[in-house]
LUMNU-985972 format. One record per residue (C-alpha): x, y, z; residue in one letter. Coordinates in nm, 2 decimals. Layout:
! residues N
<atom xx="X" yy="Y" zz="Z" res="A"/>
...
//
This chain:
! residues 420
<atom xx="-2.31" yy="5.37" zz="3.52" res="X"/>
<atom xx="-2.08" yy="5.32" zz="3.84" res="X"/>
<atom xx="-2.02" yy="5.65" zz="4.07" res="X"/>
<atom xx="-1.71" yy="5.87" zz="4.13" res="X"/>
<atom xx="-1.54" yy="5.89" zz="4.42" res="X"/>
<atom xx="-1.67" yy="6.25" zz="4.52" res="X"/>
<atom xx="-2.03" yy="6.10" zz="4.48" res="X"/>
<atom xx="-1.96" yy="5.86" zz="4.76" res="X"/>
<atom xx="-1.76" yy="6.02" zz="4.98" res="X"/>
<atom xx="-1.81" yy="5.94" zz="5.36" res="X"/>
<atom xx="-1.71" yy="6.27" zz="5.49" res="X"/>
<atom xx="-1.89" yy="6.62" zz="5.51" res="X"/>
<atom xx="-1.69" yy="6.79" zz="5.25" res="X"/>
<atom xx="-1.84" yy="6.97" zz="4.97" res="X"/>
<atom xx="-1.74" yy="6.93" zz="4.59" res="X"/>
<atom xx="-1.75" yy="7.14" zz="4.31" res="X"/>
<atom xx="-1.71" yy="7.13" zz="3.93" res="X"/>
<atom xx="-1.75" yy="6.73" zz="3.94" res="X"/>
<atom xx="-1.48" yy="6.70" zz="4.20" res="X"/>
<atom xx="-1.26" yy="6.94" zz="4.08" res="X"/>
<atom xx="-1.22" yy="7.12" zz="4.41" res="X"/>
<atom xx="-1.28" yy="7.01" zz="4.72" res="X"/>
<atom xx="-1.43" yy="7.25" zz="5.00" res="X"/>
<atom xx="-1.56" yy="7.20" zz="5.40" res="X"/>
<atom xx="-1.90" yy="7.20" zz="5.53" res="X"/>
<atom xx="-1.85" yy="7.58" zz="5.65" res="X"/>
<atom xx="-1.78" yy="7.66" zz="5.29" res="X"/>
<atom xx="-2.04" yy="7.97" zz="5.22" res="X"/>
<atom xx="-1.81" yy="8.16" zz="5.51" res="X"/>
<atom xx="-1.60" yy="8.21" zz="5.17" res="X"/>
<atom xx="-1.87" yy="8.46" zz="5.05" res="X"/>
<atom xx="-1.80" yy="8.69" zz="5.39" res="X"/>
<atom xx="-1.45" yy="8.64" zz="5.34" res="X"/>
<atom xx="-1.48" yy="8.76" zz="4.96" res="X"/>
<atom xx="-1.67" yy="9.05" zz="5.06" res="X"/>
<atom xx="-1.43" yy="9.16" zz="5.37" res="X"/>
<atom xx="-1.19" yy="9.21" zz="5.08" res="X"/>
<atom xx="-1.40" yy="9.35" zz="4.81" res="X"/>
<atom xx="-1.60" yy="9.58" zz="4.95" res="X"/>
<atom xx="-1.33" yy="9.77" zz="5.14" res="X"/>
<atom xx="-1.08" yy="9.77" zz="4.83" res="X"/>
<atom xx="-1.34" yy="9.91" zz="4.56" res="X"/>
<atom xx="-1.42" yy="10.16" zz="4.82" res="X"/>
<atom xx="-1.07" yy="10.29" zz="4.81" res="X"/>
<atom xx="-1.04" yy="10.24" zz="4.45" res="X"/>
<atom xx="-1.32" yy="10.50" zz="4.38" res="X"/>
<atom xx="-1.31" yy="10.75" zz="4.66" res="X"/>
<atom xx="-0.89" yy="10.74" zz="4.74" res="X"/>
<atom xx="-0.71" yy="10.56" zz="4.45" res="X"/>
<atom xx="-0.88" yy="10.80" zz="4.17" res="X"/>
<atom xx="-0.79" yy="11.11" zz="4.31" res="X"/>
<atom xx="-0.42" yy="10.99" zz="4.35" res="X"/>
<atom xx="-0.36" yy="10.92" zz="3.97" res="X"/>
<atom xx="-0.20" yy="11.26" zz="3.92" res="X"/>
<atom xx="-0.05" yy="11.35" zz="4.23" res="X"/>
<atom xx="0.25" yy="11.15" zz="4.19" res="X"/>
<atom xx="0.38" yy="11.30" zz="3.81" res="X"/>
<atom xx="0.69" yy="11.17" zz="3.79" res="X"/>
<atom xx="0.63" yy="10.91" zz="3.53" res="X"/>
<atom xx="0.28" yy="10.90" zz="3.58" res="X"/>
<atom xx="0.34" yy="10.66" zz="3.91" res="X"/>
<atom xx="-0.04" yy="10.75" zz="4.04" res="X"/>
<atom xx="-0.20" yy="10.51" zz="3.82" res="X"/>
<atom xx="0.02" yy="10.25" zz="3.99" res="X"/>
<atom xx="-0.14" yy="10.30" zz="4.31" res="X"/>
<atom xx="-0.47" yy="10.22" zz="4.14" res="X"/>
<atom xx="-0.33" yy="9.95" zz="3.94" res="X"/>
<atom xx="-0.11" yy="9.79" zz="4.25" res="X"/>
<atom xx="-0.43" yy="9.76" zz="4.51" res="X"/>
<atom xx="-0.61" yy="9.60" zz="4.20" res="X"/>
<atom xx="-0.36" yy="9.36" zz="4.15" res="X"/>
<atom xx="-0.27" yy="9.28" zz="4.50" res="X"/>
<atom xx="-0.67" yy="9.21" zz="4.57" res="X"/>
<atom xx="-0.67" yy="8.95" zz="4.27" res="X"/>
<atom xx="-0.33" yy="8.78" zz="4.44" res="X"/>
<atom xx="-0.52" yy="8.76" zz="4.79" res="X"/>
<atom xx="-0.83" yy="8.62" zz="4.67" res="X"/>
<atom xx="-0.65" yy="8.34" zz="4.41" res="X"/>
<atom xx="-0.48" yy="8.26" zz="4.77" res="X"/>
<atom xx="-0.82" yy="8.23" zz="4.93" res="X"/>
<atom xx="-0.93" yy="7.99" zz="4.67" res="X"/>
<atom xx="-0.65" yy="7.76" zz="4.67" res="X"/>
<atom xx="-0.57" yy="7.76" zz="5.04" res="X"/>
<atom xx="-0.99" yy="7.66" zz="5.01" res="X"/>
<atom xx="-1.07" yy="7.47" zz="4.76" res="X"/>
<atom xx="-0.83" yy="7.20" zz="4.75" res="X"/>
<atom xx="-0.73" yy="6.85" zz="4.97" res="X"/>
<atom xx="-0.56" yy="6.95" zz="5.25" res="X"/>
<atom xx="-0.40" yy="6.68" zz="5.29" res="X"/>
<atom xx="-0.71" yy="6.41" zz="5.40" res="X"/>
<atom xx="-0.58" yy="6.07" zz="5.52" res="X"/>
<atom xx="-0.80" yy="5.76" zz="5.30" res="X"/>
<atom xx="-1.03" yy="5.58" zz="5.50" res="X"/>
<atom xx="-1.01" yy="5.17" zz="5.57" res="X"/>
<atom xx="-1.28" yy="4.95" zz="5.54" res="X"/>
<atom xx="-1.19" yy="4.73" zz="5.85" res="X"/>
<atom xx="-0.95" yy="4.74" zz="6.13" res="X"/>
<atom xx="-0.59" yy="4.68" zz="6.02" res="X"/>
<atom xx="-0.57" yy="4.26" zz="6.09" res="X"/>
<atom xx="-0.22" yy="4.28" zz="6.13" res="X"/>
<atom xx="-0.27" yy="4.44" zz="6.48" res="X"/>
<atom xx="-0.52" yy="4.20" zz="6.64" res="X"/>
<atom xx="-0.40" yy="3.94" zz="6.87" res="X"/>
<atom xx="-0.51" yy="3.70" zz="7.08" res="X"/>
<atom xx="-0.48" yy="3.62" zz="7.47" res="X"/>
<atom xx="-0.58" yy="3.32" zz="7.66" res="X"/>
<atom xx="-0.80" yy="3.40" zz="7.99" res="X"/>
<atom xx="-0.87" yy="3.13" zz="8.20" res="X"/>
<atom xx="-1.26" yy="3.24" zz="8.37" res="X"/>
<atom xx="-1.45" yy="3.00" zz="8.57" res="X"/>
<atom xx="-1.20" yy="2.72" zz="8.51" res="X"/>
<atom xx="-1.19" yy="2.76" zz="8.13" res="X"/>
<atom xx="-0.96" yy="2.94" zz="7.89" res="X"/>
<atom xx="-1.14" yy="3.17" zz="7.66" res="X"/>
<atom xx="-0.96" yy="3.33" zz="7.41" res="X"/>
<atom xx="-0.97" yy="3.73" zz="7.42" res="X"/>
<atom xx="-0.94" yy="3.99" zz="7.11" res="X"/>
<atom xx="-0.66" yy="4.23" zz="7.15" res="X"/>
<atom xx="-0.65" yy="4.54" zz="6.96" res="X"/>
<atom xx="-0.44" yy="4.81" zz="7.08" res="X"/>
<atom xx="-0.55" yy="5.15" zz="7.07" res="X"/>
<atom xx="-0.20" yy="5.36" zz="7.05" res="X"/>
<atom xx="0.12" yy="5.23" zz="6.95" res="X"/>
<atom xx="0.45" yy="5.39" zz="6.91" res="X"/>
<atom xx="0.68" yy="5.50" zz="6.62" res="X"/>
<atom xx="1.00" yy="5.65" zz="6.60" res="X"/>
<atom xx="1.08" yy="6.00" zz="6.46" res="X"/>
<atom xx="1.41" yy="6.14" zz="6.39" res="X"/>
<atom xx="1.53" yy="5.89" zz="6.68" res="X"/>
<atom xx="1.21" yy="5.94" zz="6.93" res="X"/>
<atom xx="0.93" yy="5.76" zz="7.01" res="X"/>
<atom xx="0.57" yy="5.93" zz="6.92" res="X"/>
<atom xx="0.29" yy="5.73" zz="7.00" res="X"/>
<atom xx="0.01" yy="5.76" zz="6.71" res="X"/>
<atom xx="-0.37" yy="5.70" zz="6.77" res="X"/>
<atom xx="-0.62" yy="5.44" zz="6.61" res="X"/>
<atom xx="-0.90" yy="5.64" zz="6.45" res="X"/>
<atom xx="-1.23" yy="5.48" zz="6.56" res="X"/>
<atom xx="-1.42" yy="5.65" zz="6.22" res="X"/>
<atom xx="-1.16" yy="5.63" zz="5.95" res="X"/>
<atom xx="-1.08" yy="5.29" zz="6.07" res="X"/>
<atom xx="-0.65" yy="5.36" zz="6.06" res="X"/>
<atom xx="-0.36" yy="5.42" zz="6.30" res="X"/>
<atom xx="-0.33" yy="5.82" zz="6.21" res="X"/>
<atom xx="0.07" yy="5.93" zz="6.11" res="X"/>
<atom xx="0.22" yy="6.15" zz="6.34" res="X"/>
<atom xx="0.11" yy="6.50" zz="6.37" res="X"/>
<atom xx="-0.24" yy="6.38" zz="6.23" res="X"/>
<atom xx="-0.55" yy="6.48" zz="6.38" res="X"/>
<atom xx="-0.95" yy="6.40" zz="6.29" res="X"/>
<atom xx="-1.15" yy="6.72" zz="6.23" res="X"/>
<atom xx="-1.48" yy="6.67" zz="6.40" res="X"/>
<atom xx="-1.60" yy="6.94" zz="6.13" res="X"/>
<atom xx="-1.51" yy="6.76" zz="5.83" res="X"/>
<atom xx="-1.53" yy="6.45" zz="6.00" res="X"/>
<atom xx="-1.14" yy="6.35" zz="5.82" res="X"/>
<atom xx="-0.80" yy="6.26" zz="5.94" res="X"/>
<atom xx="-0.56" yy="6.53" zz="5.82" res="X"/>
<atom xx="-0.19" yy="6.53" zz="5.77" res="X"/>
<atom xx="-0.07" yy="6.76" zz="5.99" res="X"/>
<atom xx="-0.34" yy="6.92" zz="6.11" res="X"/>
<atom xx="-0.25" yy="7.26" zz="6.20" res="X"/>
<atom xx="-0.65" yy="7.38" zz="6.28" res="X"/>
<atom xx="-0.98" yy="7.45" zz="6.09" res="X"/>
<atom xx="-1.03" yy="7.80" zz="5.99" res="X"/>
<atom xx="-1.39" yy="7.87" zz="5.94" res="X"/>
<atom xx="-1.34" yy="8.22" zz="5.75" res="X"/>
<atom xx="-1.17" yy="8.00" zz="5.47" res="X"/>
<atom xx="-1.41" yy="7.70" zz="5.50" res="X"/>
<atom xx="-1.12" yy="7.43" zz="5.53" res="X"/>
<atom xx="-0.92" yy="7.22" zz="5.74" res="X"/>
<atom xx="-0.59" yy="7.40" zz="5.74" res="X"/>
<atom xx="-0.30" yy="7.06" zz="5.67" res="X"/>
<atom xx="-0.02" yy="6.95" zz="5.51" res="X"/>
<atom xx="-0.11" yy="7.05" zz="5.14" res="X"/>
<atom xx="-0.28" yy="7.37" zz="5.22" res="X"/>
<atom xx="-0.07" yy="7.52" zz="5.48" res="X"/>
<atom xx="0.18" yy="7.73" zz="5.27" res="X"/>
<atom xx="-0.08" yy="7.89" zz="5.05" res="X"/>
<atom xx="-0.30" yy="7.96" zz="5.42" res="X"/>
<atom xx="0.02" yy="8.16" zz="5.54" res="X"/>
<atom xx="0.05" yy="8.38" zz="5.20" res="X"/>
<atom xx="-0.30" yy="8.46" zz="5.20" res="X"/>
<atom xx="-0.30" yy="8.52" zz="5.59" res="X"/>
<atom xx="0.06" yy="8.75" zz="5.51" res="X"/>
<atom xx="-0.07" yy="8.90" zz="5.20" res="X"/>
<atom xx="-0.42" yy="9.01" zz="5.37" res="X"/>
<atom xx="-0.20" yy="9.18" zz="5.64" res="X"/>
<atom xx="0.04" yy="9.36" zz="5.37" res="X"/>
<atom xx="-0.28" yy="9.51" zz="5.20" res="X"/>
<atom xx="-0.42" yy="9.65" zz="5.49" res="X"/>
<atom xx="-0.13" yy="9.83" zz="5.56" res="X"/>
<atom xx="-0.08" yy="9.93" zz="5.15" res="X"/>
<atom xx="-0.46" yy="10.07" zz="5.18" res="X"/>
<atom xx="-0.42" yy="10.23" zz="5.51" res="X"/>
<atom xx="-0.09" yy="10.42" zz="5.39" res="X"/>
<atom xx="-0.27" yy="10.54" zz="5.10" res="X"/>
<atom xx="-0.53" yy="10.62" zz="5.26" res="X"/>
<atom xx="-0.35" yy="10.88" zz="5.49" res="X"/>
<atom xx="-0.17" yy="11.02" zz="5.20" res="X"/>
<atom xx="-0.45" yy="11.14" zz="5.03" res="X"/>
<atom xx="-0.59" yy="11.29" zz="5.38" res="X"/>
<atom xx="-0.19" yy="11.42" zz="5.41" res="X"/>
<atom xx="-0.22" yy="11.60" zz="5.03" res="X"/>
<atom xx="-0.55" yy="11.75" zz="5.12" res="X"/>
<atom xx="-0.40" yy="11.93" zz="5.36" res="X"/>
<atom xx="-0.10" yy="12.05" zz="5.21" res="X"/>
<atom xx="-0.38" yy="12.23" zz="4.92" res="X"/>
<atom xx="-0.72" yy="12.37" zz="5.08" res="X"/>
<atom xx="-0.77" yy="12.18" zz="5.43" res="X"/>
<atom xx="-0.50" yy="12.29" zz="5.62" res="X"/>
<atom xx="-0.64" yy="12.10" zz="5.95" res="X"/>
<atom xx="-0.65" yy="11.71" zz="5.98" res="X"/>
<atom xx="-1.04" yy="11.77" zz="6.07" res="X"/>
<atom xx="-1.13" yy="11.98" zz="5.75" res="X"/>
<atom xx="-0.92" yy="11.70" zz="5.51" res="X"/>
<atom xx="-1.16" yy="11.40" zz="5.70" res="X"/>
<atom xx="-1.41" yy="11.56" zz="5.65" res="X"/>
<atom xx="-1.33" yy="11.63" zz="5.28" res="X"/>
<atom xx="-1.28" yy="11.26" zz="5.24" res="X"/>
<atom xx="-1.46" yy="11.03" zz="5.50" res="X"/>
<atom xx="-1.45" yy="10.72" zz="5.29" res="X"/>
<atom xx="-1.03" yy="10.79" zz="5.38" res="X"/>
<atom xx="-1.12" yy="10.79" zz="5.76" res="X"/>
<atom xx="-1.35" yy="10.49" zz="5.69" res="X"/>
<atom xx="-1.06" yy="10.28" zz="5.51" res="X"/>
<atom xx="-0.80" yy="10.35" zz="5.78" res="X"/>
<atom xx="-1.00" yy="10.28" zz="6.06" res="X"/>
<atom xx="-1.13" yy="9.93" zz="5.90" res="X"/>
<atom xx="-0.77" yy="9.87" zz="5.82" res="X"/>
<atom xx="-0.63" yy="9.91" zz="6.15" res="X"/>
<atom xx="-0.85" yy="9.66" zz="6.34" res="X"/>
<atom xx="-0.80" yy="9.42" zz="6.07" res="X"/>
<atom xx="-0.41" yy="9.46" zz="6.09" res="X"/>
<atom xx="-0.47" yy="9.35" zz="6.50" res="X"/>
<atom xx="-0.66" yy="8.96" zz="6.34" res="X"/>
<atom xx="-0.44" yy="8.91" zz="6.03" res="X"/>
<atom xx="-0.13" yy="9.09" zz="6.13" res="X"/>
<atom xx="-0.13" yy="8.88" zz="6.49" res="X"/>
<atom xx="-0.23" yy="8.59" zz="6.30" res="X"/>
<atom xx="0.05" yy="8.63" zz="6.08" res="X"/>
<atom xx="0.30" yy="8.70" zz="6.35" res="X"/>
<atom xx="0.19" yy="8.35" zz="6.51" res="X"/>
<atom xx="0.25" yy="8.16" zz="6.22" res="X"/>
<atom xx="0.58" yy="8.34" zz="6.20" res="X"/>
<atom xx="0.64" yy="8.14" zz="6.51" res="X"/>
<atom xx="0.53" yy="7.84" zz="6.43" res="X"/>
<atom xx="0.70" yy="7.80" zz="6.11" res="X"/>
<atom xx="1.03" yy="7.92" zz="6.27" res="X"/>
<atom xx="0.95" yy="7.67" zz="6.55" res="X"/>
<atom xx="0.82" yy="7.36" zz="6.33" res="X"/>
<atom xx="0.45" yy="7.32" zz="6.50" res="X"/>
<atom xx="0.13" yy="7.32" zz="6.42" res="X"/>
<atom xx="-0.15" yy="7.57" zz="6.59" res="X"/>
<atom xx="-0.31" yy="7.21" zz="6.70" res="X"/>
<atom xx="0.04" yy="7.09" zz="6.88" res="X"/>
<atom xx="0.08" yy="7.43" zz="7.05" res="X"/>
<atom xx="-0.23" yy="7.49" zz="7.22" res="X"/>
<atom xx="-0.27" yy="7.11" zz="7.33" res="X"/>
<atom xx="0.04" yy="7.02" zz="7.45" res="X"/>
<atom xx="0.21" yy="7.36" zz="7.59" res="X"/>
<atom xx="0.17" yy="7.28" zz="7.93" res="X"/>
<atom xx="0.31" yy="6.93" zz="7.90" res="X"/>
<atom xx="0.66" yy="7.09" zz="7.83" res="X"/>
<atom xx="0.72" yy="6.81" zz="7.61" res="X"/>
<atom xx="1.06" yy="6.81" zz="7.39" res="X"/>
<atom xx="0.93" yy="6.95" zz="7.01" res="X"/>
<atom xx="1.11" yy="6.61" zz="6.78" res="X"/>
<atom xx="1.01" yy="6.80" zz="6.47" res="X"/>
<atom xx="1.22" yy="7.11" zz="6.51" res="X"/>
<atom xx="1.44" yy="7.14" zz="6.28" res="X"/>
<atom xx="1.63" yy="7.47" zz="6.35" res="X"/>
<atom xx="1.48" yy="7.82" zz="6.22" res="X"/>
<atom xx="1.65" yy="7.77" zz="5.84" res="X"/>
<atom xx="1.57" yy="7.43" zz="5.79" res="X"/>
<atom xx="1.22" yy="7.51" zz="5.97" res="X"/>
<atom xx="1.12" yy="7.81" zz="5.69" res="X"/>
<atom xx="1.27" yy="7.59" zz="5.41" res="X"/>
<atom xx="1.04" yy="7.26" zz="5.50" res="X"/>
<atom xx="0.75" yy="7.49" zz="5.47" res="X"/>
<atom xx="0.84" yy="7.73" zz="5.17" res="X"/>
<atom xx="1.07" yy="7.52" zz="4.95" res="X"/>
<atom xx="0.95" yy="7.17" zz="4.98" res="X"/>
<atom xx="0.81" yy="6.98" zz="4.75" res="X"/>
<atom xx="0.40" yy="6.92" zz="4.80" res="X"/>
<atom xx="0.29" yy="6.61" zz="4.83" res="X"/>
<atom xx="0.03" yy="6.52" zz="4.55" res="X"/>
<atom xx="-0.32" yy="6.41" zz="4.66" res="X"/>
<atom xx="-0.36" yy="6.07" zz="4.81" res="X"/>
<atom xx="-0.75" yy="6.07" zz="4.63" res="X"/>
<atom xx="-0.83" yy="6.06" zz="4.27" res="X"/>
<atom xx="-1.20" yy="6.24" zz="4.34" res="X"/>
<atom xx="-1.34" yy="6.18" zz="4.01" res="X"/>
<atom xx="-1.21" yy="5.84" zz="4.00" res="X"/>
<atom xx="-1.48" yy="5.57" zz="3.96" res="X"/>
<atom xx="-1.53" yy="5.35" zz="4.26" res="X"/>
<atom xx="-1.46" yy="5.03" zz="4.24" res="X"/>
<atom xx="-1.65" yy="4.76" zz="4.36" res="X"/>
<atom xx="-1.53" yy="4.54" zz="4.62" res="X"/>
<atom xx="-1.48" yy="4.17" zz="4.57" res="X"/>
<atom xx="-1.74" yy="3.98" zz="4.82" res="X"/>
<atom xx="-1.61" yy="3.82" zz="5.06" res="X"/>
<atom xx="-1.68" yy="3.48" zz="5.27" res="X"/>
<atom xx="-2.05" yy="3.54" zz="5.42" res="X"/>
<atom xx="-1.93" yy="3.52" zz="5.80" res="X"/>
<atom xx="-2.04" yy="3.14" zz="5.92" res="X"/>
<atom xx="-2.26" yy="3.18" zz="6.28" res="X"/>
<atom xx="-2.39" yy="2.90" zz="6.43" res="X"/>
<atom xx="-2.55" yy="2.85" zz="6.79" res="X"/>
<atom xx="-2.41" yy="2.59" zz="7.00" res="X"/>
<atom xx="-2.33" yy="2.23" zz="6.91" res="X"/>
<atom xx="-2.53" yy="1.99" zz="7.06" res="X"/>
<atom xx="-2.57" yy="1.61" zz="7.01" res="X"/>
<atom xx="-2.90" yy="1.42" zz="6.95" res="X"/>
<atom xx="-2.96" yy="1.18" zz="7.30" res="X"/>
<atom xx="-2.94" yy="0.84" zz="7.14" res="X"/>
<atom xx="-3.17" yy="0.54" zz="7.29" res="X"/>
<atom xx="-3.13" yy="0.47" zz="7.64" res="X"/>
<atom xx="-2.82" yy="0.69" zz="7.72" res="X"/>
<atom xx="-2.71" yy="1.04" zz="7.88" res="X"/>
<atom xx="-2.66" yy="1.36" zz="7.62" res="X"/>
<atom xx="-2.35" yy="1.47" zz="7.57" res="X"/>
<atom xx="-2.29" yy="1.85" zz="7.54" res="X"/>
<atom xx="-1.96" yy="2.02" zz="7.38" res="X"/>
<atom xx="-2.02" yy="2.41" zz="7.44" res="X"/>
<atom xx="-1.77" yy="2.61" zz="7.24" res="X"/>
<atom xx="-1.94" yy="2.96" zz="7.25" res="X"/>
<atom xx="-1.72" yy="3.24" zz="7.26" res="X"/>
<atom xx="-1.82" yy="3.60" zz="7.19" res="X"/>
<atom xx="-1.62" yy="3.87" zz="7.17" res="X"/>
<atom xx="-1.84" yy="4.21" zz="7.12" res="X"/>
<atom xx="-1.84" yy="4.44" zz="6.88" res="X"/>
<atom xx="-1.48" yy="4.44" zz="6.75" res="X"/>
<atom xx="-1.51" yy="4.08" zz="6.63" res="X"/>
<atom xx="-1.75" yy="4.18" zz="6.42" res="X"/>
<atom xx="-1.50" yy="4.39" zz="6.21" res="X"/>
<atom xx="-1.23" yy="4.17" zz="6.16" res="X"/>
<atom xx="-1.17" yy="4.12" zz="5.80" res="X"/>
<atom xx="-1.32" yy="3.78" zz="5.68" res="X"/>
<atom xx="-1.03" yy="3.76" zz="5.44" res="X"/>
<atom xx="-0.84" yy="3.57" zz="5.65" res="X"/>
<atom xx="-0.87" yy="3.20" zz="5.61" res="X"/>
<atom xx="-1.05" yy="2.95" zz="5.86" res="X"/>
<atom xx="-0.77" yy="2.71" zz="5.90" res="X"/>
<atom xx="-0.51" yy="2.97" zz="5.96" res="X"/>
<atom xx="-0.76" yy="3.14" zz="6.27" res="X"/>
<atom xx="-0.82" yy="2.84" zz="6.39" res="X"/>
<atom xx="-0.45" yy="2.76" zz="6.45" res="X"/>
<atom xx="-0.40" yy="3.09" zz="6.63" res="X"/>
<atom xx="-0.68" yy="3.02" zz="6.82" res="X"/>
<atom xx="-0.59" yy="2.69" zz="6.94" res="X"/>
<atom xx="-0.80" yy="2.48" zz="6.76" res="X"/>
<atom xx="-0.56" yy="2.22" zz="6.69" res="X"/>
<atom xx="-0.22" yy="2.17" zz="6.85" res="X"/>
<atom xx="0.12" yy="2.26" zz="6.67" res="X"/>
<atom xx="0.13" yy="1.88" zz="6.55" res="X"/>
<atom xx="-0.24" yy="1.94" zz="6.40" res="X"/>
<atom xx="-0.36" yy="1.68" zz="6.64" res="X"/>
<atom xx="-0.71" yy="1.72" zz="6.71" res="X"/>
<atom xx="-0.78" yy="1.82" zz="7.02" res="X"/>
<atom xx="-0.97" yy="1.54" zz="7.30" res="X"/>
<atom xx="-1.18" yy="1.61" zz="7.55" res="X"/>
<atom xx="-1.13" yy="1.41" zz="7.88" res="X"/>
<atom xx="-1.33" yy="1.17" zz="8.05" res="X"/>
<atom xx="-1.42" yy="1.40" zz="8.35" res="X"/>
<atom xx="-1.55" yy="1.70" zz="8.11" res="X"/>
<atom xx="-1.78" yy="1.44" zz="7.94" res="X"/>
<atom xx="-1.91" yy="1.29" zz="8.28" res="X"/>
<atom xx="-1.79" yy="0.97" zz="8.11" res="X"/>
<atom xx="-1.69" yy="0.65" zz="8.35" res="X"/>
<atom xx="-1.67" yy="0.29" zz="8.26" res="X"/>
<atom xx="-2.06" yy="0.19" zz="8.28" res="X"/>
<atom xx="-2.17" yy="0.46" zz="8.09" res="X"/>
<atom xx="-2.27" yy="0.47" zz="7.72" res="X"/>
<atom xx="-2.07" yy="0.72" zz="7.51" res="X"/>
<atom xx="-2.26" yy="0.88" zz="7.23" res="X"/>
<atom xx="-2.03" yy="0.87" zz="6.88" res="X"/>
<atom xx="-1.91" yy="1.23" zz="6.83" res="X"/>
<atom xx="-1.64" yy="1.15" zz="6.58" res="X"/>
<atom xx="-1.65" yy="1.28" zz="6.19" res="X"/>
<atom xx="-1.84" yy="1.57" zz="6.26" res="X"/>
<atom xx="-1.69" yy="1.92" zz="6.18" res="X"/>
<atom xx="-1.84" yy="2.18" zz="6.42" res="X"/>
<atom xx="-1.88" yy="2.56" zz="6.37" res="X"/>
<atom xx="-1.85" yy="2.80" zz="6.66" res="X"/>
<atom xx="-2.09" yy="3.09" zz="6.76" res="X"/>
<atom xx="-1.83" yy="3.38" zz="6.65" res="X"/>
<atom xx="-1.73" yy="3.20" zz="6.31" res="X"/>
<atom xx="-1.36" yy="3.20" zz="6.31" res="X"/>
<atom xx="-1.29" yy="2.82" zz="6.39" res="X"/>
<atom xx="-1.38" yy="2.50" zz="6.28" res="X"/>
<atom xx="-1.20" yy="2.22" zz="6.47" res="X"/>
<atom xx="-1.29" yy="1.87" zz="6.53" res="X"/>
<atom xx="-1.43" yy="1.73" zz="6.81" res="X"/>
<atom xx="-1.32" yy="1.35" zz="6.84" res="X"/>
<atom xx="-1.37" yy="1.13" zz="7.13" res="X"/>
<atom xx="-1.02" yy="0.95" zz="7.19" res="X"/>
<atom xx="-0.99" yy="0.60" zz="7.09" res="X"/>
<atom xx="-0.93" yy="0.53" zz="7.48" res="X"/>
<atom xx="-1.31" yy="0.63" zz="7.56" res="X"/>
<atom xx="-1.45" yy="0.50" zz="7.30" res="X"/>
<atom xx="-1.31" yy="0.15" zz="7.37" res="X"/>
<atom xx="-1.41" yy="0.18" zz="7.73" res="X"/>
<atom xx="-1.77" yy="0.30" zz="7.63" res="X"/>
<atom xx="-1.78" yy="0.02" zz="7.39" res="X"/>
<atom xx="-1.65" yy="-0.26" zz="7.65" res="X"/>
<atom xx="-1.88" yy="-0.16" zz="7.90" res="X"/>
<atom xx="-2.20" yy="-0.13" zz="7.64" res="X"/>
<atom xx="-2.06" yy="-0.47" zz="7.56" res="X"/>
<atom xx="-2.05" yy="-0.64" zz="7.92" res="X"/>
<atom xx="-2.37" yy="-0.47" zz="8.02" res="X"/>
<atom xx="-2.51" yy="-0.67" zz="7.70" res="X"/>
<atom xx="-2.35" yy="-1.01" zz="7.79" res="X"/>
<atom xx="-2.48" yy="-0.98" zz="8.19" res="X"/>
<atom xx="-2.86" yy="-0.93" zz="8.06" res="X"/>
<atom xx="-2.84" yy="-1.24" zz="7.87" res="X"/>
<atom xx="-2.68" yy="-1.47" zz="8.10" res="X"/>
<atom xx="-2.94" yy="-1.38" zz="8.33" res="X"/>
<atom xx="-3.21" yy="-1.42" zz="8.08" res="X"/>
<atom xx="-3.08" yy="-1.76" zz="8.03" res="X"/>
//
């Protein structure tokens, strides 16, 4: 049975419910985050909200205190789940480097012209009329889109990468940044709500049988603990909310703000404060570029890479050996080139044949041939180079063959005369 995409996933993500939910490798931290939300709210509902049920007699508003706390907590937990369990904008990996980016340059080494493989690691694209450099990802074998970065924790390239949040166990990117901000801001409001209601209960106690703050706090220590907890939490989630409000207003990501802060480069993505907010909260979220439950398609088998040792002609009887060397070693990059390209096309690119389709002819100086030397027949044999891309024919020119044959005839005739 064919595997599904999530079963053969190459990154470090964890999948739940048959690939329906995707988490980061540190998804266990979610249990800590959930506990930090549920435990204080449970204490609030039992020791504080329960005593406020009858403190607001008009329309039985005291019951709303408890219901709002429960509903707000469920809202925050759902936002946490949506942020953590969805594709943040993972860029699909490629099975081989982009062929169209490879180029060849001829270098002269030791008097020989050697083709050299060229592959750009950085290229420029235009964004809002400004040039932006994009980098090649060695792991995903793609040029990253603008504002994309490779997360070392999840081992994925993520579009509009903001940061990897350990509290939600997931990367924050293009497809879940909106929910991440709503989660953080809603957590801030929940802290403010619990703090305010706990302080209100202390005030009610002071108005009744506990006239001093100290006596009221001794009566309800849970309210004091919740107030301290919410005050500390506000420094984190409240400060994070303010920071991301600034980032949204200026159309930056956390990664860009920390990385390019000192470079004082212009922000080519800034469209004005209002448009920046509309882009984050009102634009349509792009669909995922992955179907994790789809069956993996088997790749079509490519032609095997041809690799031979240097071609050497056998030495004929009574004559020297002619050797034609064509070993070109390009290193590891060349082995990654897609083998779908036709051999003859690469041969044309590499210079195996000239523009007129003429076969390359070796001069006499390179073969060590003179008028008195016998030349071995090389024509008619196809030679494959050791780097498996070139299939050029190396033929001796008719002039050289004629010279070699005349030399052989003259040598044979003179020997017959001497014999006579």
